[in-house]
C-alpha positions as a Markdown table, in Angstrom:
| # | Residue | x | y | z |
|---|---|---|---|---|
| 1 | Unk | 152.0 | 72.9 | 105.1 |
| 2 | Unk | 149.5 | 73.6 | 102.5 |
| 3 | Unk | 146.6 | 75.2 | 104.7 |
| 4 | Unk | 143.0 | 74.7 | 103.1 |
| 5 | Unk | 141.9 | 78.1 | 101.7 |
| 6 | Unk | 138.4 | 78.0 | 103.6 |
| 7 | Unk | 140.4 | 77.3 | 107.2 |
| 8 | Unk | 142.1 | 80.9 | 106.4 |
| 9 | Unk | 138.9 | 82.2 | 105.3 |
| 10 | Unk | 137.1 | 81.2 | 108.8 |
| 11 | Unk | 139.9 | 82.2 | 111.1 |
| 12 | Unk | 140.0 | 85.4 | 109.1 |
| 13 | Unk | 135.9 | 86.2 | 109.5 |
| 14 | Unk | 136.3 | 85.0 | 112.7 |
| 15 | Unk | 138.8 | 87.0 | 114.4 |
| 16 | Unk | 137.2 | 90.0 | 112.5 |
| 17 | Unk | 134.1 | 89.4 | 113.8 |
| 18 | Unk | 135.2 | 89.2 | 117.4 |
| 19 | Unk | 137.6 | 92.4 | 117.1 |
| 20 | Unk | 134.7 | 94.6 | 115.5 |
| 21 | Unk | 132.0 | 93.4 | 118.4 |
| 22 | Unk | 134.7 | 94.1 | 120.6 |
| 23 | Unk | 134.1 | 97.8 | 119.6 |
| 24 | Unk | 130.7 | 97.6 | 119.9 |
| 25 | Unk | 128.9 | 99.2 | 123.5 |
| 26 | Unk | 126.4 | 96.6 | 125.5 |
| 27 | Unk | 124.0 | 99.4 | 125.3 |
| 28 | Unk | 123.6 | 98.6 | 121.5 |
| 29 | Unk | 121.3 | 95.9 | 122.3 |
| 30 | Unk | 119.6 | 97.6 | 125.1 |
| 31 | Unk | 119.2 | 100.6 | 122.8 |
| 32 | Unk | 117.9 | 99.1 | 119.7 |
| 33 | Unk | 114.7 | 100.4 | 118.3 |
| 34 | Unk | 113.1 | 100.2 | 114.9 |
| 35 | Unk | 112.9 | 97.2 | 112.7 |
| 36 | Unk | 115.4 | 94.8 | 110.5 |
| 37 | Unk | 114.8 | 91.9 | 108.3 |
| 38 | Unk | 117.5 | 89.1 | 108.6 |
| 39 | Unk | 118.2 | 86.7 | 105.7 |
| 40 | Unk | 119.8 | 83.5 | 106.1 |
| 41 | Unk | 120.3 | 80.3 | 103.7 |
| 42 | Unk | 121.0 | 76.6 | 104.8 |
| 43 | Unk | 121.0 | 75.2 | 108.1 |
| 44 | Unk | 123.0 | 72.4 | 108.4 |
| 45 | Unk | 124.5 | 70.4 | 111.4 |
| 46 | Unk | 128.4 | 71.4 | 111.5 |
| 47 | Unk | 128.0 | 75.2 | 110.3 |
| 48 | Unk | 130.1 | 73.4 | 107.1 |
| 49 | Unk | 131.3 | 76.7 | 105.6 |
| 50 | Unk | 133.7 | 75.1 | 103.6 |
| 51 | Unk | 131.0 | 73.8 | 101.7 |
| 52 | Unk | 128.5 | 76.9 | 101.3 |
| 53 | Unk | 129.5 | 80.2 | 103.1 |
| 54 | Unk | 126.4 | 81.5 | 103.8 |
| 55 | Unk | 125.4 | 77.8 | 105.6 |
| 56 | Unk | 124.4 | 78.4 | 109.3 |
| 57 | Unk | 124.8 | 75.5 | 112.1 |
| 58 | Unk | 121.9 | 74.3 | 113.5 |
| 59 | Unk | 123.2 | 75.0 | 117.0 |
| 60 | Unk | 124.1 | 78.1 | 116.5 |
| 61 | Unk | 120.9 | 78.8 | 114.3 |
| 62 | Unk | 118.8 | 78.0 | 118.1 |
| 63 | Unk | 120.9 | 79.8 | 120.1 |
| 64 | Unk | 120.8 | 82.8 | 117.6 |
| 65 | Unk | 116.6 | 81.8 | 117.6 |
| 66 | Unk | 116.4 | 81.8 | 121.7 |
| 67 | Unk | 118.7 | 85.3 | 121.8 |
| 68 | Unk | 116.4 | 87.3 | 119.5 |
| 69 | Unk | 113.3 | 85.9 | 121.4 |
| 70 | Unk | 114.8 | 86.9 | 124.5 |
| 71 | Unk | 116.4 | 90.7 | 123.4 |
| 72 | Unk | 113.6 | 91.6 | 120.4 |
| 73 | Unk | 110.6 | 91.7 | 119.0 |
| 74 | Unk | 110.3 | 88.4 | 116.5 |
| 75 | Unk | 107.8 | 89.5 | 113.6 |
| 76 | Unk | 106.5 | 88.3 | 110.4 |
| 77 | Unk | 107.4 | 89.9 | 106.9 |
| 78 | Unk | 104.0 | 91.2 | 106.8 |
| 79 | Unk | 103.8 | 93.0 | 110.1 |
| 80 | Unk | 107.1 | 94.2 | 109.1 |
| 81 | Unk | 106.2 | 96.1 | 106.2 |
| 82 | Unk | 102.5 | 97.0 | 107.6 |
| 83 | Unk | 104.3 | 98.6 | 110.6 |
| 84 | Unk | 103.1 | 96.5 | 113.4 |
| 85 | Unk | 105.7 | 97.0 | 115.5 |
| 86 | Unk | 106.7 | 97.7 | 119.5 |
| 87 | Unk | 108.2 | 100.6 | 119.9 |
| 88 | Unk | 110.1 | 99.6 | 122.8 |
| 89 | Unk | 112.0 | 96.8 | 121.3 |
| 90 | Unk | 113.8 | 96.3 | 118.0 |
| 91 | Unk | 111.5 | 94.4 | 115.5 |
| 92 | Unk | 113.1 | 91.6 | 113.9 |
| 93 | Unk | 111.9 | 89.5 | 110.4 |
| 94 | Unk | 113.6 | 86.0 | 109.7 |
| 95 | Unk | 113.8 | 85.2 | 106.1 |
| 96 | Unk | 115.6 | 82.5 | 104.1 |
| 97 | Unk | 116.6 | 82.3 | 100.6 |
| 98 | Unk | 116.8 | 79.3 | 98.1 |
| 99 | Unk | 114.3 | 77.1 | 99.7 |
| 100 | Unk | 116.8 | 74.3 | 101.1 |
| 101 | Unk | 115.3 | 71.1 | 102.4 |
| 102 | Unk | 117.4 | 71.8 | 105.7 |
| 103 | Unk | 115.3 | 74.5 | 106.2 |
| 104 | Unk | 112.2 | 72.4 | 106.3 |
| 105 | Unk | 114.1 | 69.8 | 108.4 |
| 106 | Unk | 116.1 | 72.3 | 110.7 |
| 107 | Unk | 114.7 | 75.7 | 110.5 |
| 108 | Unk | 111.3 | 74.7 | 110.7 |
| 109 | Unk | 111.4 | 72.9 | 114.2 |
| 110 | Unk | 113.3 | 75.3 | 115.5 |
| 111 | Unk | 111.0 | 78.3 | 114.7 |
| 112 | Unk | 107.8 | 75.9 | 115.6 |
| 113 | Unk | 109.7 | 75.1 | 119.0 |
| 114 | Unk | 109.8 | 78.9 | 120.0 |
| 115 | Unk | 106.6 | 79.9 | 118.2 |
| 116 | Unk | 108.5 | 82.6 | 116.0 |
| 117 | Unk | 107.5 | 83.3 | 112.1 |
| 118 | Unk | 109.5 | 83.0 | 109.2 |
| 119 | Unk | 109.1 | 83.7 | 105.5 |
| 120 | Unk | 110.6 | 81.2 | 102.7 |
| 121 | Unk | 111.5 | 82.5 | 99.2 |
| 122 | Unk | 111.2 | 79.5 | 97.1 |
| 123 | Unk | 112.6 | 78.7 | 93.1 |
| 124 | Unk | 110.1 | 75.9 | 92.3 |
| 125 | Unk | 112.5 | 74.3 | 89.5 |
| 126 | Unk | 110.4 | 70.9 | 90.0 |
| 127 | Unk | 108.4 | 72.2 | 87.3 |
| 128 | Unk | 111.4 | 71.6 | 85.5 |
| 129 | Unk | 112.0 | 68.0 | 87.3 |
| 130 | Unk | 115.0 | 69.3 | 89.1 |
| 131 | Unk | 115.8 | 69.1 | 92.8 |
| 132 | Unk | 118.9 | 71.5 | 92.8 |
| 133 | Unk | 119.5 | 75.2 | 91.9 |
| 134 | Unk | 122.2 | 75.5 | 88.9 |
| 135 | Unk | 125.0 | 77.2 | 91.0 |
| 136 | Unk | 124.6 | 74.3 | 94.0 |
| 137 | Unk | 124.8 | 72.0 | 91.1 |
| 138 | Unk | 128.4 | 73.9 | 90.1 |
| 139 | Unk | 129.8 | 73.8 | 93.6 |
| 140 | Unk | 129.0 | 70.0 | 94.2 |
| 141 | Unk | 129.8 | 68.6 | 91.2 |
| 142 | Unk | 132.9 | 70.5 | 90.2 |
| 143 | Unk | 135.4 | 67.8 | 91.7 |
| 144 | Unk | 133.5 | 64.9 | 89.6 |
| 145 | Unk | 133.3 | 66.9 | 86.4 |
| 146 | Unk | 136.4 | 66.9 | 83.5 |
| 147 | Unk | 139.2 | 69.7 | 83.7 |
| 148 | Unk | 137.6 | 71.4 | 81.2 |
| 149 | Unk | 134.3 | 71.7 | 80.3 |
| 150 | Unk | 131.8 | 73.6 | 77.6 |
| 151 | Unk | 128.6 | 75.1 | 77.9 |
| 152 | Unk | 126.4 | 76.5 | 74.9 |
| 153 | Unk | 130.2 | 77.3 | 73.4 |
| 154 | Unk | 131.5 | 78.9 | 76.2 |
| 155 | Unk | 134.5 | 77.1 | 77.8 |
| 156 | Unk | 135.5 | 76.7 | 81.6 |
| 157 | Unk | 138.7 | 75.4 | 83.1 |
| 158 | Unk | 139.5 | 74.4 | 86.6 |
| 159 | Unk | 142.0 | 76.6 | 88.2 |
| 160 | Unk | 145.1 | 75.0 | 90.6 |
| 161 | Unk | 142.7 | 75.0 | 93.3 |
| 162 | Unk | 139.9 | 73.1 | 91.1 |
| 163 | Unk | 137.4 | 75.8 | 90.4 |
| 164 | Unk | 136.4 | 76.7 | 87.0 |
| 165 | Unk | 136.9 | 79.9 | 85.8 |
| 166 | Unk | 135.9 | 81.3 | 82.1 |
| 167 | Unk | 138.0 | 82.3 | 79.2 |
| 168 | Unk | 137.1 | 85.5 | 80.3 |
| 169 | Unk | 138.9 | 85.2 | 83.6 |
| 170 | Unk | 135.6 | 85.0 | 85.7 |
| 171 | Unk | 134.6 | 82.4 | 87.9 |
| 172 | Unk | 132.3 | 80.0 | 86.7 |
| 173 | Unk | 129.7 | 81.6 | 88.9 |
| 174 | Unk | 130.3 | 85.1 | 87.7 |
| 175 | Unk | 130.2 | 84.2 | 84.3 |
| 176 | Unk | 127.1 | 82.2 | 84.5 |
| 177 | Unk | 124.8 | 84.9 | 86.0 |
| 178 | Unk | 125.2 | 87.0 | 83.2 |
| 179 | Unk | 123.1 | 84.3 | 81.2 |
| 180 | Unk | 119.7 | 83.6 | 80.4 |
| 181 | Unk | 117.6 | 80.8 | 81.5 |
| 182 | Unk | 118.3 | 79.2 | 78.3 |
| 183 | Unk | 121.9 | 79.0 | 79.1 |
| 184 | Unk | 121.5 | 77.2 | 82.7 |
| 185 | Unk | 119.4 | 74.7 | 81.0 |
| 186 | Unk | 122.5 | 73.5 | 78.7 |
| 187 | Unk | 124.8 | 74.0 | 82.2 |
| 188 | Unk | 122.6 | 71.3 | 84.0 |
| 189 | Unk | 122.6 | 69.0 | 80.5 |
| 190 | Unk | 126.8 | 69.3 | 80.5 |
| 191 | Unk | 127.1 | 69.0 | 84.1 |
| 192 | Unk | 123.9 | 66.2 | 85.8 |
| 193 | Unk | 126.5 | 63.3 | 83.8 |
| 194 | Unk | 129.0 | 64.1 | 86.4 |
| 195 | Unk | 126.6 | 64.8 | 89.4 |
| 196 | Unk | 128.3 | 61.6 | 91.4 |
| 197 | Unk | 127.7 | 63.5 | 94.6 |
| 198 | Unk | 123.8 | 62.7 | 94.1 |
| 199 | Unk | 124.9 | 59.0 | 95.1 |
| 200 | Unk | 126.1 | 60.1 | 98.7 |
| 201 | Unk | 123.1 | 60.7 | 101.0 |
| 202 | Unk | 125.8 | 62.8 | 103.8 |
| 203 | Unk | 125.8 | 65.7 | 101.3 |
| 204 | Unk | 122.2 | 66.3 | 100.3 |
| 205 | Unk | 121.9 | 69.0 | 103.4 |
| 206 | Unk | 124.0 | 71.0 | 101.0 |
| 207 | Unk | 121.9 | 71.1 | 98.1 |
| 208 | Unk | 118.5 | 69.3 | 97.9 |
| 209 | Unk | 115.6 | 71.9 | 97.9 |
| 210 | Unk | 112.3 | 71.6 | 98.9 |
| 211 | Unk | 109.3 | 69.3 | 97.2 |
| 212 | Unk | 106.0 | 70.7 | 96.6 |
| 213 | Unk | 104.9 | 68.9 | 99.8 |
| 214 | Unk | 107.4 | 70.6 | 101.8 |
| 215 | Unk | 106.3 | 73.9 | 100.6 |
| 216 | Unk | 102.8 | 73.2 | 101.2 |
| 217 | Unk | 102.9 | 72.1 | 104.5 |
| 218 | Unk | 105.3 | 75.0 | 105.3 |
| 219 | Unk | 102.3 | 77.2 | 104.4 |
| 220 | Unk | 99.8 | 75.5 | 105.7 |
| 221 | Unk | 101.3 | 76.6 | 108.9 |
| 222 | Unk | 100.5 | 79.9 | 110.5 |
| 223 | Unk | 103.8 | 81.0 | 111.2 |
| 224 | Unk | 105.3 | 80.8 | 107.6 |
| 225 | Unk | 105.2 | 82.7 | 104.9 |
| 226 | Unk | 106.0 | 81.9 | 101.0 |
| 227 | Unk | 107.7 | 84.2 | 98.8 |
| 228 | Unk | 109.2 | 83.6 | 95.6 |
| 229 | Unk | 112.6 | 83.5 | 94.7 |
| 230 | Unk | 112.1 | 83.4 | 90.8 |
| 231 | Unk | 111.4 | 80.3 | 88.4 |
| 232 | Unk | 114.9 | 79.4 | 87.2 |
| 233 | Unk | 117.3 | 81.1 | 90.2 |
| 234 | Unk | 118.5 | 83.8 | 87.2 |
| 235 | Unk | 119.8 | 87.0 | 87.5 |
| 236 | Unk | 117.2 | 89.2 | 86.2 |
| 237 | Unk | 119.4 | 92.3 | 85.4 |
| 238 | Unk | 120.8 | 90.1 | 82.4 |
| 239 | Unk | 117.4 | 89.2 | 81.1 |
| 240 | Unk | 114.9 | 90.7 | 78.2 |
| 241 | Unk | 112.0 | 92.1 | 79.6 |
| 242 | Unk | 110.2 | 89.2 | 78.4 |
| 243 | Unk | 112.2 | 86.6 | 80.2 |
| 244 | Unk | 112.1 | 88.4 | 83.0 |
| 245 | Unk | 108.3 | 88.8 | 83.5 |
| 246 | Unk | 108.6 | 84.7 | 82.9 |
| 247 | Unk | 110.8 | 84.3 | 86.0 |
| 248 | Unk | 108.2 | 86.5 | 87.8 |
| 249 | Unk | 105.1 | 85.4 | 86.9 |
| 250 | Unk | 106.0 | 81.4 | 86.2 |
| 251 | Unk | 106.9 | 81.4 | 90.1 |
| 252 | Unk | 104.1 | 83.0 | 91.0 |
| 253 | Unk | 101.5 | 81.1 | 89.3 |
| 254 | Unk | 103.0 | 78.0 | 90.2 |
| 255 | Unk | 103.5 | 78.5 | 94.0 |
| 256 | Unk | 100.0 | 80.4 | 94.3 |
| 257 | Unk | 98.6 | 77.4 | 92.8 |
| 258 | Unk | 100.5 | 74.9 | 94.9 |
| 259 | Unk | 99.6 | 77.1 | 98.3 |
| 260 | Unk | 96.0 | 78.2 | 97.2 |
| 261 | Unk | 97.3 | 81.8 | 99.2 |
| 262 | Unk | 98.8 | 84.9 | 97.4 |
| 263 | Unk | 102.4 | 85.2 | 97.0 |
| 264 | Unk | 103.3 | 88.8 | 97.3 |
| 265 | Unk | 106.9 | 88.9 | 98.7 |
| 266 | Unk | 109.7 | 88.0 | 96.1 |
| 267 | Unk | 113.5 | 88.0 | 96.9 |
| 268 | Unk | 115.4 | 88.5 | 93.6 |
| 269 | Unk | 118.1 | 85.5 | 93.3 |
| 270 | Unk | 122.0 | 86.6 | 93.8 |
| 271 | Unk | 120.0 | 90.2 | 95.0 |
| 272 | Unk | 120.3 | 91.4 | 91.4 |
| 273 | Unk | 117.9 | 94.6 | 90.6 |
| 274 | Unk | 118.1 | 97.5 | 88.7 |
| 275 | Unk | 115.3 | 100.1 | 88.1 |
| 276 | Unk | 114.0 | 98.2 | 85.3 |
| 277 | Unk | 113.2 | 94.8 | 87.4 |
| 278 | Unk | 112.0 | 96.5 | 90.2 |
| 279 | Unk | 109.4 | 98.1 | 87.7 |
| 280 | Unk | 109.0 | 94.4 | 86.0 |
| 281 | Unk | 108.5 | 92.9 | 89.3 |
| 282 | Unk | 105.9 | 95.3 | 90.2 |
| 283 | Unk | 103.8 | 94.6 | 87.4 |
| 284 | Unk | 104.2 | 91.2 | 87.7 |
| 285 | Unk | 102.1 | 91.3 | 90.7 |
| 286 | Unk | 104.2 | 91.6 | 93.5 |
| 287 | Unk | 103.0 | 93.9 | 96.7 |
| 288 | Unk | 106.7 | 93.6 | 97.9 |
| 289 | Unk | 110.6 | 93.0 | 97.1 |
| 290 | Unk | 113.5 | 92.0 | 99.8 |
| 291 | Unk | 116.9 | 92.7 | 99.0 |
| 292 | Unk | 120.0 | 92.0 | 100.9 |
| 293 | Unk | 121.8 | 95.0 | 99.6 |
| 294 | Unk | 120.0 | 97.7 | 97.8 |
| 295 | Unk | 122.1 | 99.2 | 94.9 |
| 296 | Unk | 119.9 | 102.1 | 93.9 |
| 297 | Unk | 119.7 | 104.6 | 97.3 |
| 298 | Unk | 117.0 | 106.4 | 96.1 |
| 299 | Unk | 114.6 | 103.3 | 96.4 |
| 300 | Unk | 114.9 | 103.4 | 100.6 |
| 301 | Unk | 111.8 | 105.5 | 100.6 |
| 302 | Unk | 109.9 | 103.3 | 98.6 |
| 303 | Unk | 107.5 | 101.7 | 100.9 |
| 304 | Unk | 107.4 | 98.3 | 98.7 |
| 305 | Unk | 111.3 | 97.5 | 98.7 |
| 306 | Unk | 112.5 | 95.8 | 101.8 |
| 307 | Unk | 116.1 | 96.1 | 102.5 |
| 308 | Unk | 118.0 | 93.0 | 104.5 |
| 309 | Unk | 120.5 | 92.1 | 106.9 |
| 310 | Unk | 122.7 | 88.8 | 105.8 |
| 311 | Unk | 123.4 | 87.1 | 108.2 |
| 312 | Unk | 127.1 | 86.1 | 108.8 |
| 313 | Unk | 127.8 | 82.6 | 109.7 |
| 314 | Unk | 131.3 | 83.0 | 111.1 |
| 315 | Unk | 130.1 | 84.9 | 113.7 |
| 316 | Unk | 129.5 | 83.6 | 117.5 |
| 317 | Unk | 125.2 | 84.3 | 118.3 |
| 318 | Unk | 126.1 | 86.3 | 121.1 |
| 319 | Unk | 128.3 | 88.9 | 118.2 |
| 320 | Unk | 125.7 | 88.1 | 115.8 |
| 321 | Unk | 123.2 | 89.7 | 117.7 |
| 322 | Unk | 125.5 | 92.8 | 118.5 |
| 323 | Unk | 125.9 | 93.4 | 114.8 |
| 324 | Unk | 121.6 | 93.0 | 114.0 |
| 325 | Unk | 121.2 | 95.4 | 117.1 |
| 326 | Unk | 123.9 | 97.9 | 115.0 |
| 327 | Unk | 121.9 | 97.2 | 112.1 |
| 328 | Unk | 126.0 | 96.9 | 110.6 |
| 329 | Unk | 128.5 | 95.0 | 110.7 |
């Protein structure tokens, strides 16, 4: 019997999560103090990790929000960096990357219902007349595109599981994140003619990003903060200084013009950073940078560097809460 990879992956992570959670004392939640920033991405109706391994089901998301509200002090990212904390509880800030429309339609109402703040990091690709990030385009279009495809002279071929790999042996995602904005523009040009999935409304939830109107409506609510996620969702570490500054400044200018508020927070696409990009982000006018994984340990003491804790969609909400309180998986 041929079991799809995502079922095996799901079983592995669920069992591993349960086992690790069982090693934690319930007191870890009672004794949790300090502060932590949570990093979410997409919210869907069914916890569809076979489509995107970072998506959380809406029912589990709301249960997590209920548990966080009950057991922790949920605060804004601004209060987090300003140390406006409750010393008797674990203080939690909620953030979302990528700016999917599902954040607007599913996460926003739940946060409003429970009167909890959140920060949304947006890539304003509508200025390029696009409504899908390149990585999601690759994920969705692969089954419709030809066996081999060439992008700016680089060849990619599908393996036996139908996933594209570069001639170097890297997956298409691993290879493309080392390229610049011009290359990514070529990727859109080559793949968009095969984007038949865009005719299927049932998968919109996994790729459509927010429109300017949605972003503005979020910013108009006092609960929510808008941050930048770059202009083309490109890995800054592989760009020139000039290209990096453009990624940082253009997105900031577009978002500030739209929401008529300062955009002070930046979340690097793919969490990619080095000392050069950290410095250039500061030069671009951002007051804080947030990362799910901090590669340069000496930056932990920098006041404008904010570490985050990535949510694991394979865990139950109760187990998720324990790991959040423990501040590590």
